[in-house]
C-alpha positions as a Markdown table, in Angstrom:
| # | Residue | x | y | z |
|---|---|---|---|---|
| 1 | Met | 4.5 | 10.1 | 7.7 |
| 2 | Tyr | 2.4 | 7.3 | 7.6 |
| 3 | Arg | 2.6 | 5.4 | 10.4 |
| 4 | Ile | 1.2 | 1.8 | 9.4 |
| 5 | Ser | 1.7 | 2.3 | 5.2 |
| 6 | Phe | -1.5 | 4.1 | 4.1 |
| 7 | Phe | -0.7 | 2.6 | 0.7 |
| 8 | Thr | -1.4 | -0.8 | 2.5 |
| 9 | Leu | -5.0 | 0.0 | 2.6 |
| 10 | Phe | -5.4 | 1.9 | 0.0 |
| 11 | Ser | -3.0 | 0.8 | -2.8 |
| 12 | Phe | -4.6 | 0.2 | -6.4 |
| 13 | Ser | -3.8 | -0.7 | -9.6 |
| 14 | Ala | -6.1 | 0.3 | -13.0 |
| 15 | Ser | -4.2 | 0.1 | -17.3 |
| 16 | Ile | -3.1 | 3.6 | -17.5 |
| 17 | Ala | -4.1 | 5.0 | -20.9 |
| 18 | Ser | -4.1 | 9.1 | -22.3 |
| 19 | Phe | -1.5 | 10.4 | -23.3 |
| 20 | Gly | 2.5 | 11.6 | -21.5 |
| 21 | Gln | 5.7 | 10.7 | -20.8 |
| 22 | Arg | 6.0 | 7.3 | -21.3 |
| 23 | Ala | 8.4 | 5.5 | -19.2 |
| 24 | Glu | 9.8 | 1.1 | -20.8 |
| 25 | Gly | 6.7 | -1.3 | -20.9 |
| 26 | Gly | 3.6 | 1.6 | -22.2 |
| 27 | Asn | 2.4 | 2.9 | -18.8 |
| 28 | Gln | 3.0 | 6.1 | -17.7 |
| 29 | Ile | 4.6 | 8.0 | -15.5 |
| 30 | His | 3.8 | 11.1 | -16.4 |
| 31 | Tyr | 0.6 | 13.2 | -18.1 |
| 32 | Pro | 0.0 | 16.2 | -19.8 |
| 33 | Glu | -2.5 | 17.8 | -17.4 |
| 34 | Glu | 0.5 | 17.6 | -14.3 |
| 35 | Val | 1.9 | 21.0 | -15.9 |
| 36 | His | 3.7 | 21.5 | -12.5 |
| 37 | Leu | 5.7 | 18.8 | -12.6 |
| 38 | Lys | 8.6 | 17.9 | -14.6 |
| 39 | Asn | 11.3 | 16.2 | -15.9 |
| 40 | Val | 9.3 | 12.8 | -13.8 |
| 41 | Lys | 11.7 | 10.5 | -12.6 |
| 42 | Gln | 11.1 | 6.6 | -10.9 |
| 43 | Leu | 12.7 | 5.5 | -8.2 |
| 44 | Thr | 12.0 | 2.6 | -7.2 |
| 45 | Phe | 11.1 | -0.8 | -9.2 |
| 46 | Gly | 8.8 | -3.1 | -7.0 |
| 47 | Gly | 7.8 | -3.4 | -3.8 |
| 48 | Asp | 5.2 | -1.3 | -1.1 |
| 49 | Asn | 7.4 | 2.2 | -1.0 |
| 50 | Ala | 6.0 | 5.2 | 0.7 |
| 51 | Glu | 6.9 | 8.5 | 2.4 |
| 52 | Ala | 10.6 | 9.0 | 1.3 |
| 53 | Tyr | 11.8 | 12.4 | 2.8 |
| 54 | Phe | 14.7 | 14.4 | 2.0 |
| 55 | Ser | 18.2 | 15.2 | 4.2 |
| 56 | Phe | 18.3 | 18.8 | 5.2 |
| 57 | Asp | 21.2 | 19.2 | 2.5 |
| 58 | Asn | 18.5 | 17.6 | -0.5 |
| 59 | Lys | 21.5 | 14.5 | -1.1 |
| 60 | Tyr | 19.8 | 12.3 | -0.1 |
| 61 | Ile | 15.8 | 10.6 | 0.6 |
| 62 | Thr | 15.6 | 8.4 | 3.4 |
| 63 | Phe | 12.0 | 6.2 | 2.7 |
| 64 | Gln | 10.0 | 3.0 | 3.9 |
| 65 | Ser | 9.6 | 0.3 | 1.6 |
| 66 | Thr | 8.0 | -3.6 | 2.0 |
| 67 | Phe | 9.5 | -5.7 | -0.5 |
| 68 | Ala | 10.3 | -9.6 | -0.8 |
| 69 | Lys | 14.0 | -8.9 | -2.6 |
| 70 | Trp | 15.7 | -5.8 | -0.2 |
| 71 | Asp | 14.2 | -9.4 | 2.5 |
| 72 | Ala | 11.8 | -6.6 | 3.9 |
| 73 | Pro | 8.7 | -8.6 | 4.2 |
| 74 | Cys | 7.0 | -5.2 | 6.4 |
| 75 | Asp | 8.6 | -1.7 | 6.2 |
| 76 | Gln | 11.4 | -1.0 | 6.4 |
| 77 | Ile | 13.9 | 2.2 | 6.5 |
| 78 | Phe | 16.3 | 2.5 | 3.4 |
| 79 | Met | 18.5 | 4.8 | 2.3 |
| 80 | Ala | 19.1 | 6.4 | -1.4 |
| 81 | Asp | 21.1 | 9.1 | -3.1 |
| 82 | Trp | 18.6 | 9.5 | -4.9 |
| 83 | Lys | 20.5 | 11.8 | -8.0 |
| 84 | Asn | 22.9 | 8.2 | -8.5 |
| 85 | Asp | 21.9 | 5.6 | -6.9 |
| 86 | Asp | 19.8 | 3.1 | -9.5 |
| 87 | Met | 17.2 | 1.4 | -6.9 |
| 88 | Ala | 16.4 | -1.1 | -10.0 |
| 89 | Gln | 19.4 | -3.0 | -10.3 |
| 90 | Asn | 21.0 | -2.6 | -6.5 |
| 91 | Lys | 19.3 | -3.2 | -2.8 |
| 92 | Pro | 19.8 | 1.1 | -1.5 |
| 93 | Arg | 21.6 | 0.8 | 2.0 |
| 94 | Leu | 19.2 | -0.7 | 5.3 |
| 95 | Ile | 19.0 | 2.0 | 8.0 |
| 96 | Ser | 16.6 | 0.3 | 10.2 |
| 97 | Thr | 17.2 | -2.6 | 12.4 |
| 98 | Gly | 15.3 | -5.3 | 9.8 |
| 99 | His | 13.1 | -6.3 | 12.6 |
| 100 | Gly | 9.6 | -6.0 | 13.4 |
| 101 | Arg | 8.0 | -2.9 | 11.4 |
| 102 | Thr | 9.4 | 0.7 | 11.1 |
| 103 | Thr | 7.3 | 3.3 | 10.1 |
| 104 | Cys | 7.7 | 7.6 | 9.4 |
| 105 | Ser | 11.5 | 7.6 | 8.9 |
| 106 | Tyr | 13.2 | 12.0 | 8.8 |
| 107 | Phe | 16.6 | 13.3 | 8.9 |
| 108 | Met | 17.6 | 14.0 | 12.2 |
| 109 | Pro | 19.5 | 18.0 | 12.3 |
| 110 | Gly | 22.9 | 17.3 | 10.0 |
| 111 | Asn | 21.9 | 14.4 | 7.7 |
| 112 | Lys | 24.5 | 12.0 | 10.3 |
| 113 | Ser | 21.0 | 10.8 | 11.5 |
| 114 | Ile | 17.4 | 9.4 | 10.8 |
| 115 | Ile | 14.8 | 8.8 | 13.2 |
| 116 | Tyr | 12.0 | 6.8 | 12.8 |
| 117 | Ala | 9.4 | 4.7 | 15.0 |
| 118 | Ser | 9.7 | 0.6 | 15.4 |
| 119 | Thr | 8.4 | -2.2 | 17.2 |
| 120 | His | 10.9 | -4.3 | 17.1 |
| 121 | Leu | 11.8 | -3.8 | 20.9 |
| 122 | Ala | 8.4 | -6.0 | 21.6 |
| 123 | Ser | 9.4 | -8.7 | 18.6 |
| 124 | Tyr | 11.2 | -9.3 | 16.2 |
| 125 | Glu | 8.8 | -10.7 | 13.6 |
| 126 | Cys | 6.3 | -8.4 | 12.1 |
| 127 | Pro | 3.2 | -7.7 | 13.7 |
| 128 | His | -0.1 | -8.9 | 12.8 |
| 129 | Ile | -2.1 | -6.9 | 10.7 |
| 130 | Pro | -6.1 | -7.5 | 11.6 |
| 131 | Pro | -8.6 | -8.9 | 9.0 |
| 132 | Arg | -11.3 | -6.6 | 7.1 |
| 133 | Arg | -14.3 | -5.6 | 9.0 |
| 134 | Ala | -17.8 | -7.4 | 8.3 |
| 135 | Asp | -18.4 | -3.6 | 7.1 |
| 136 | Lys | -15.3 | -4.0 | 4.7 |
| 137 | Lys | -14.5 | 0.2 | 5.8 |
| 138 | Tyr | -10.7 | -0.1 | 5.9 |
| 139 | Val | -8.8 | -0.9 | 9.3 |
| 140 | Trp | -5.6 | 0.8 | 10.1 |
| 141 | Pro | -3.6 | -0.9 | 13.2 |
| 142 | Ile | -1.7 | 1.6 | 15.6 |
| 143 | Tyr | 0.5 | -0.9 | 17.4 |
| 144 | Asp | 1.0 | -0.1 | 20.9 |
| 145 | Ser | 4.6 | -1.6 | 20.3 |
| 146 | Phe | 5.8 | 1.8 | 18.0 |
| 147 | Asp | 7.8 | 4.2 | 19.5 |
| 148 | Ile | 10.5 | 6.1 | 18.3 |
| 149 | Phe | 14.3 | 6.1 | 18.0 |
| 150 | Val | 17.3 | 7.8 | 16.8 |
| 151 | Ser | 19.7 | 6.0 | 14.4 |
| 152 | Asp | 22.8 | 6.0 | 12.9 |
| 153 | Leu | 22.8 | 5.5 | 8.8 |
| 154 | Asn | 23.8 | 1.9 | 9.4 |
| 155 | Gly | 21.1 | 1.2 | 11.1 |
| 156 | Lys | 22.6 | 1.8 | 14.7 |
| 157 | Ile | 20.3 | 3.2 | 17.2 |
| 158 | Ile | 21.8 | 5.7 | 19.2 |
| 159 | Arg | 18.7 | 6.6 | 21.3 |
| 160 | Gln | 15.2 | 5.7 | 22.2 |
| 161 | Leu | 12.8 | 8.7 | 22.5 |
| 162 | Thr | 9.7 | 7.6 | 23.7 |
| 163 | Asp | 8.6 | 4.9 | 26.0 |
| 164 | Ala | 5.5 | 5.8 | 26.9 |
| 165 | Pro | 2.5 | 3.0 | 26.9 |
| 166 | Gly | 0.9 | 3.3 | 23.7 |
| 167 | Tyr | 1.4 | 4.2 | 20.2 |
| 168 | Asp | 4.2 | 6.9 | 19.0 |
| 169 | Ala | 4.5 | 7.5 | 16.2 |
| 170 | Glu | 5.2 | 9.7 | 12.9 |
| 171 | Ala | 7.8 | 11.9 | 13.8 |
| 172 | Thr | 9.5 | 14.6 | 11.6 |
| 173 | Val | 11.6 | 16.5 | 12.5 |
| 174 | Ser | 11.6 | 21.1 | 12.2 |
| 175 | Pro | 13.7 | 23.1 | 9.1 |
| 176 | Asn | 14.7 | 24.9 | 12.2 |
| 177 | Gly | 16.1 | 21.5 | 13.7 |
| 178 | Asp | 14.7 | 22.4 | 17.4 |
| 179 | Lys | 11.9 | 20.7 | 17.6 |
| 180 | Ile | 10.2 | 17.2 | 16.7 |
| 181 | Val | 6.1 | 16.5 | 16.1 |
| 182 | Phe | 4.8 | 13.3 | 16.3 |
| 183 | Thr | 2.3 | 11.4 | 17.2 |
| 184 | Ser | 1.1 | 9.7 | 21.2 |
| 185 | Met | -1.6 | 7.4 | 22.7 |
| 186 | Arg | -0.3 | 8.4 | 25.8 |
| 187 | Ser | -3.0 | 10.4 | 26.4 |
| 188 | Gly | -5.9 | 7.7 | 25.4 |
| 189 | Asp | -6.6 | 9.4 | 22.3 |
| 190 | Leu | -4.4 | 10.1 | 19.1 |
| 191 | Glu | -3.4 | 13.3 | 19.8 |
| 192 | Leu | -0.1 | 15.6 | 18.1 |
| 193 | Tyr | 2.6 | 16.1 | 20.7 |
| 194 | Thr | 6.2 | 17.8 | 20.0 |
| 195 | Met | 9.1 | 16.7 | 21.7 |
| 196 | Asp | 12.8 | 18.1 | 21.9 |
| 197 | Leu | 15.4 | 16.7 | 19.3 |
| 198 | Asp | 17.1 | 14.7 | 22.4 |
| 199 | Gly | 13.2 | 13.7 | 24.2 |
| 200 | Lys | 12.9 | 16.4 | 26.8 |
| 201 | Asn | 10.1 | 19.0 | 27.5 |
| 202 | Val | 7.0 | 16.8 | 25.6 |
| 203 | Lys | 3.8 | 19.1 | 25.0 |
| 204 | Gln | 0.5 | 18.0 | 23.8 |
| 205 | Ile | -0.9 | 20.4 | 20.9 |
| 206 | Thr | -3.8 | 18.8 | 20.4 |
| 207 | Asn | -7.2 | 17.6 | 22.8 |
| 208 | Glu | -9.7 | 17.4 | 20.5 |
| 209 | Leu | -11.9 | 13.6 | 20.3 |
| 210 | Gly | -10.2 | 11.8 | 17.0 |
| 211 | Tyr | -7.1 | 10.8 | 15.2 |
| 212 | Asp | -4.7 | 13.2 | 14.2 |
| 213 | Gly | -1.1 | 12.7 | 12.6 |
| 214 | Gly | 0.7 | 12.9 | 9.8 |
| 215 | Ala | 2.4 | 16.3 | 11.5 |
| 216 | Phe | 4.6 | 18.5 | 8.9 |
| 217 | Phe | 6.4 | 21.8 | 9.9 |
| 218 | Ser | 6.1 | 25.2 | 8.0 |
| 219 | Pro | 9.6 | 25.8 | 6.3 |
| 220 | Asp | 9.9 | 28.7 | 9.0 |
| 221 | Gly | 9.4 | 26.1 | 11.6 |
| 222 | Thr | 6.4 | 27.8 | 13.5 |
| 223 | Met | 2.9 | 25.9 | 11.7 |
| 224 | Leu | 2.2 | 22.2 | 12.0 |
| 225 | Val | 0.1 | 21.3 | 8.8 |
| 226 | Phe | -1.2 | 17.8 | 9.9 |
| 227 | Arg | -4.0 | 14.9 | 9.0 |
| 228 | Ala | -6.7 | 14.8 | 11.6 |
| 229 | Ser | -10.7 | 12.8 | 11.9 |
| 230 | Arg | -13.5 | 14.3 | 14.0 |
| 231 | Pro | -16.3 | 12.5 | 14.8 |
| 232 | Lys | -19.0 | 14.0 | 15.9 |
| 233 | Thr | -22.3 | 11.8 | 15.7 |
| 234 | Glu | -23.4 | 9.4 | 18.6 |
| 235 | Glu | -22.6 | 6.3 | 16.1 |
| 236 | Glu | -18.8 | 8.1 | 14.7 |
| 237 | Ile | -17.3 | 8.7 | 18.3 |
| 238 | Lys | -18.5 | 4.7 | 19.9 |
| 239 | Asp | -17.8 | 2.9 | 16.5 |
| 240 | Tyr | -14.1 | 5.3 | 16.5 |
| 241 | Lys | -13.7 | 4.4 | 21.0 |
| 242 | Glu | -14.5 | 0.8 | 20.1 |
| 243 | Leu | -11.8 | 0.9 | 17.5 |
| 244 | Leu | -8.6 | 2.5 | 19.4 |
| 245 | Ala | -9.2 | 0.5 | 22.3 |
| 246 | Gln | -8.5 | -2.4 | 19.9 |
| 247 | Asn | -5.9 | -0.2 | 18.5 |
| 248 | Gln | -7.9 | 0.3 | 15.0 |
| 249 | Val | -8.5 | 3.2 | 13.4 |
| 250 | Thr | -11.1 | 3.3 | 9.7 |
| 251 | Pro | -8.7 | 5.6 | 7.7 |
| 252 | Ser | -11.0 | 7.2 | 5.1 |
| 253 | Ala | -13.0 | 10.4 | 7.1 |
| 254 | Met | -10.2 | 13.0 | 7.6 |
| 255 | Glu | -9.4 | 16.8 | 6.3 |
| 256 | Ile | -6.6 | 18.5 | 6.4 |
| 257 | Phe | -6.7 | 21.4 | 9.9 |
| 258 | Val | -3.5 | 23.2 | 10.8 |
| 259 | Cys | -2.1 | 25.6 | 13.8 |
| 260 | Lys | 0.7 | 27.1 | 15.5 |
| 261 | Val | 4.0 | 25.1 | 16.9 |
| 262 | Asp | 2.2 | 25.4 | 20.4 |
| 263 | Gly | -1.2 | 24.3 | 18.8 |
| 264 | Ser | -2.6 | 28.0 | 19.3 |
| 265 | Glu | -4.7 | 28.7 | 15.8 |
| 266 | Leu | -5.7 | 25.8 | 14.6 |
| 267 | Arg | -7.9 | 25.3 | 11.9 |
| 268 | Gln | -9.9 | 23.3 | 9.1 |
| 269 | Ile | -8.8 | 23.7 | 6.1 |
| 270 | Thr | -10.3 | 21.4 | 3.5 |
| 271 | Asn | -13.6 | 20.4 | 4.1 |
| 272 | Leu | -13.9 | 17.6 | 1.1 |
| 273 | Gly | -14.8 | 14.4 | 2.4 |
| 274 | Gly | -13.6 | 11.3 | 2.6 |
| 275 | Ala | -9.9 | 11.2 | 3.3 |
| 276 | Asn | -7.6 | 14.0 | 3.0 |
| 277 | Trp | -4.1 | 13.3 | 4.1 |
| 278 | Ala | -0.4 | 13.3 | 3.6 |
| 279 | Pro | -0.2 | 16.9 | 4.0 |
| 280 | Phe | 2.9 | 18.9 | 3.1 |
| 281 | Phe | 3.7 | 23.2 | 3.0 |
| 282 | Thr | 5.0 | 24.3 | -0.7 |
| 283 | Pro | 8.2 | 26.0 | -0.1 |
| 284 | Asp | 6.5 | 29.8 | -0.4 |
| 285 | Gly | 4.7 | 28.3 | 3.4 |
| 286 | Lys | 1.3 | 30.1 | 2.2 |
| 287 | Arg | -0.4 | 26.3 | 0.7 |
| 288 | Ile | -0.4 | 22.9 | 1.2 |
| 289 | Ile | 0.0 | 20.2 | -1.0 |
| 290 | Phe | -1.7 | 16.3 | 0.0 |
| 291 | Ser | -3.6 | 13.0 | -1.2 |
| 292 | Ser | -7.5 | 12.9 | -1.4 |
| 293 | Asn | -9.9 | 10.6 | -3.1 |
| 294 | His | -12.5 | 13.0 | -2.8 |
| 295 | Lys | -14.3 | 13.5 | -6.0 |
| 296 | Thr | -13.9 | 9.2 | -5.7 |
| 297 | Lys | -14.2 | 8.6 | -2.3 |
| 298 | Gly | -12.8 | 4.7 | -3.3 |
| 299 | Tyr | -9.6 | 4.0 | -3.9 |
| 300 | Lys | -8.4 | 6.6 | -6.5 |
| 301 | Phe | -6.2 | 9.5 | -4.6 |
| 302 | Asn | -4.5 | 11.8 | -6.2 |
| 303 | Leu | -2.6 | 14.7 | -5.2 |
| 304 | Tyr | -4.5 | 18.7 | -4.8 |
| 305 | Met | -3.1 | 22.0 | -3.5 |
| 306 | Ile | -4.9 | 24.5 | -1.8 |
| 307 | Asn | -4.4 | 27.4 | -0.1 |
| 308 | Leu | -3.7 | 28.4 | 3.7 |
| 309 | Asp | -7.0 | 29.9 | 3.7 |
| 310 | Gly | -8.9 | 26.6 | 2.0 |
| 311 | Thr | -9.6 | 28.5 | -1.3 |
| 312 | Gly | -7.4 | 27.1 | -4.3 |
| 313 | Leu | -8.0 | 24.2 | -4.7 |
| 314 | Lys | -5.7 | 22.5 | -7.7 |
| 315 | Gln | -5.2 | 19.5 | -8.7 |
| 316 | Ile | -2.1 | 18.6 | -9.1 |
| 317 | Ser | -1.7 | 14.6 | -10.4 |
| 318 | Phe | -4.0 | 12.9 | -12.8 |
| 319 | Asp | -3.4 | 9.4 | -13.1 |
| 320 | Asn | -5.9 | 7.1 | -12.8 |
| 321 | Thr | -4.6 | 5.0 | -9.3 |
| 322 | Phe | -2.8 | 6.3 | -6.5 |
| 323 | Asp | -0.9 | 9.0 | -6.0 |
| 324 | Ala | 0.6 | 10.3 | -1.9 |
| 325 | Phe | 3.1 | 10.6 | 0.0 |
| 326 | Pro | 4.4 | 14.3 | -1.9 |
| 327 | Met | 7.4 | 16.2 | -0.3 |
| 328 | Phe | 9.1 | 19.4 | -1.1 |
| 329 | Ser | 13.3 | 19.8 | -0.6 |
| 330 | Phe | 14.5 | 22.2 | 1.8 |
| 331 | Asp | 15.3 | 24.2 | -1.6 |
| 332 | Gly | 11.7 | 23.8 | -3.3 |
| 333 | Lys | 13.1 | 22.5 | -6.6 |
| 334 | Lys | 11.7 | 18.9 | -6.5 |
| 335 | Leu | 8.8 | 17.2 | -5.9 |
| 336 | Ile | 9.2 | 13.7 | -4.7 |
| 337 | Trp | 5.4 | 11.1 | -3.9 |
| 338 | Ser | 4.6 | 7.9 | -4.0 |
| 339 | Ser | 2.3 | 6.6 | -6.9 |
| 340 | Asn | 1.0 | 3.4 | -8.4 |
| 341 | Arg | 1.0 | 4.6 | -12.2 |
| 342 | Asn | 4.2 | 2.8 | -14.4 |
| 343 | Asn | 3.6 | -0.9 | -11.9 |
| 344 | Asn | 2.5 | -3.1 | -15.2 |
| 345 | Gly | -1.1 | -3.9 | -14.0 |
| 346 | Ser | 0.9 | -4.8 | -10.3 |
| 347 | Arg | -0.1 | -3.9 | -7.2 |
| 348 | Asp | 3.6 | -1.8 | -6.4 |
| 349 | Thr | 4.3 | 1.5 | -5.3 |
| 350 | Asn | 6.9 | 3.1 | -6.1 |
| 351 | Leu | 9.1 | 6.5 | -5.6 |
| 352 | Phe | 9.2 | 9.3 | -8.5 |
| 353 | Ile | 10.7 | 13.0 | -7.8 |
| 354 | Ala | 10.2 | 15.5 | -10.3 |
| 355 | Asp | 11.3 | 19.5 | -10.5 |
| 356 | Trp | 8.6 | 21.4 | -9.4 |
| 357 | Val | 7.2 | 23.9 | -11.5 |
| 358 | Asp | 5.0 | 26.6 | -9.2 |
C-alpha cells in the first residue's frame, strides 16, 4: 500500500530497448529475462494507476488512480473486473467518494466492501503537495487528514475505523479475515498497528524510530512484511524528526522487514541500500517480492524476490523505468503490478497482470 503514491515520486519514463513481447506502438510489455511472468496483459492505458489488489475470490481488483479522463485530479479508488472490463475504452467503477485524496484500498472479507484511507473529511479538495527540497531529496507528504474508512462497492461509506489525531492509512486485511494492519502517527512516529475489522482492539506492533509502513500479511496470516526507514546518525535522526514535524518523510532509504503479527521476532530481510519497498509475500509464504532501486539508487525500479532469511536475491522484472506494487492473487496464479513500460514516452503508470511461473 502506499500512501501517496510512491509512483508519483519515483515514476520515470524512458525509451525501451531489447526484444520481447510487444504491445501496439512498439513499446515492450514483457522481456525475455522475465521468466516468472507469462501472458503479460496491460489493464490500464493512461494516468497514474497503482496499488491494485485482488478481491478474496480473485475476480476483481481495487486500485487508486490519478487520471483527468476519469475525473480524478488526485488519487481516487476504482474497481474493475480485470478479466472482462475494457479500461482502455471505459472508465471503471468509482468506489471512493470522489472527494479529497484516497490511498491504500483493499477488499474486506466477503468481497462486498473495501477499506481505504481518505482526506475527504478535512476537505473535498485535493491536498497540497509540498515542493521538492533544495537538496533535491524526494519528500512524501504524510497528510494528517488521512483516516481509514469502510465503503460498499457503490461508494457509500459504511464505517469510519480511525479518528485519532494525525495520519492513519496504509491498511491491508489478513487472509484469515480477522485483522487489519495499518500505519499511524498516533504515537508521534510512523508505526504499525493492528485492529479488528470493526476498528476495535487496536495494538501497536512496531516502536523503533523511523517510518514503518506498507505492511501485508503472510498467506497464513501469522506474519507481516513491511518497509521501514531506520535513521541512525545524528544528522539522519535530526532530518527525520524535522520533516516528521512537518508531516513529511523522505522515502529514498528503506529496507524490508518481517515480524510476527504481534510484533515479535522482528528482523531485517534486506540490506541493499536505496529504496526497497512495496513488499508482498509469495504464495508459499517463504519469500518476499518487492520493488527496489538498489542497483541504480535513482529512478529505475525493478521487482526482486528474496528468501525470508535474506538469501537468494533474484531480479524478477527488467523494464528500464519503473516496476512496483506487486501483489499475488489469493490462488497464487497471477501477479499484478504497476509499471511505466509501454507508455509511449509519457509519465503514465499503468497496471499489468501476468501468469506467475514459479
